[in-house]
C-alpha positions in Angstrom: 103.9 66.1 65.8 107.6 66.6 64.9 109.0 69.9 63.3 108.4 68.4 60.1 105.0 67.0 60.3 104.0 70.7 61.7 105.6 72.8 59.0 103.9 70.4 56.5 100.7 70.8 58.1 100.9 74.5 58.3 102.0 74.8 54.3 98.8 72.3 53.7 96.6 74.7 55.3 97.9 77.6 53.5 100.0 79.0 56.8 103.7 80.6 56.5 105.4 78.2 59.2 107.5 80.7 61.4 108.9 79.2 64.3 106.2 80.7 66.6 103.5 78.6 64.9 105.3 75.5 64.7 106.0 75.8 68.3 101.9 76.1 68.9 100.8 73.5 66.6 103.8 71.2 68.0 102.5 71.9 71.3 98.9 71.3 70.7 99.7 68.1 68.9 101.3 66.7 72.4 98.4 67.7 74.5 96.0 65.5 75.4 93.4 67.8 75.7 92.0 71.1 74.7 94.0 74.0 76.8 93.1 77.7 77.3 95.3 80.7 76.1 96.7 80.4 79.5 97.2 77.3 80.2 98.9 77.5 76.7 101.1 80.1 77.8 102.5 78.3 80.6 103.6 75.3 78.0 105.1 78.0 75.8 107.2 79.8 78.3 109.7 81.1 75.6 106.7 82.7 73.6 104.6 85.8 74.9 101.2 86.1 75.0 100.3 88.2 72.1 102.9 85.7 70.0 100.9 82.7 71.0 97.6 84.9 70.1 98.4 86.0 66.7 99.5 82.2 66.2 96.3 80.8 67.7 94.6 83.5 65.3 96.4 82.5 61.8 95.7 79.1 63.3 91.8 79.6 63.6 91.7 81.1 60.4 93.1 78.6 58.3 91.5 75.5 60.0 94.5 74.1 61.7 92.9 73.9 64.9 89.8 74.8 66.4 87.9 76.7 69.5 85.3 76.0 71.5 83.9 77.9 74.7 83.6 74.8 77.5 81.6 76.5 80.7 84.9 77.7 82.0 84.6 81.4 80.7 87.6 80.7 78.4 88.3 79.8 75.0 89.9 76.3 75.1 91.9 75.6 71.7 92.9 72.1 70.0 94.3 70.8 66.8 91.8 69.9 64.1 92.4 66.2 62.8 90.7 66.7 59.7 92.7 67.0 56.3 90.3 69.2 55.0 90.7 72.8 54.7 87.1 73.1 56.9 87.8 72.1 60.1 85.0 69.0 60.2 86.1 67.7 63.6 83.3 67.9 65.3 82.8 66.1 68.5 81.1 66.7 71.8 83.5 68.2 74.6 83.1 67.6 78.5 83.7 70.0 81.3 84.4 68.8 84.4 82.5 71.3 87.2 85.1 69.7 89.4 88.8 69.9 88.1 87.9 71.9 85.3 89.4 69.7 82.8 87.7 69.6 79.7 87.7 66.1 77.7 87.2 65.3 74.0 84.9 62.6 73.2 86.5 62.0 69.7 84.1 58.7 69.0 80.9 60.8 69.4 79.9 63.1 66.4 77.9 66.3 67.0 74.9 65.7 65.9 74.2 68.5 63.1 70.6 69.5 62.3 69.3 70.7 58.7 69.1 74.8 58.7 66.5 76.6 56.7 67.8 77.9 53.8 70.5 80.3 53.2 72.7 79.4 56.5 75.7 77.8 56.4 77.2 75.9 59.2 81.0 76.9 59.9 81.2 75.6 63.3 79.5 73.8 66.0 79.9 74.1 69.8 78.5 71.1 71.8 79.9 70.7 75.5 78.2 68.6 78.3 78.8 69.7 81.9 78.8 67.4 84.8 81.8 65.5 86.8 84.4 63.2 85.3 84.7 59.9 86.5 87.8 60.7 88.6 86.4 63.4 90.4 83.1 61.2 90.9 85.5 58.4 92.6 86.8 60.9 95.0 83.7 62.6 95.6 82.1 59.4 96.7 85.6 58.6 98.6 85.2 62.2 100.6 81.7 61.2 101.7 82.5 57.5 103.1 
């Protein structure tokens, strides 16, 4: 996403487009997989941890990004691709227990069950844990 596209997305979501928020959103749009705060800090060396944390909180609140716990013990963040003011980008995540990477399966939607009356779904976290194809191949090669 360009700076201009990030500004437009932030404005569409009702967020004031500060330099830090634009940088965080732009970096998340460039990455191919969800990242933790620690990983995002390493990518955005010009911003401190508290600025990144505050930016993430605002972006989460306005559904520009979503977060989930993938089994690694830390929250992961990724950009919401939906245009709605509610993040409807509900897809399955896969956490590799060997390389510790998280993968998005955008084409596999999270099954949504009917909840009892009065309950409203905000987010759903659906993470599958196992071994990714790359680690599986490496693991097999080590055994040979």
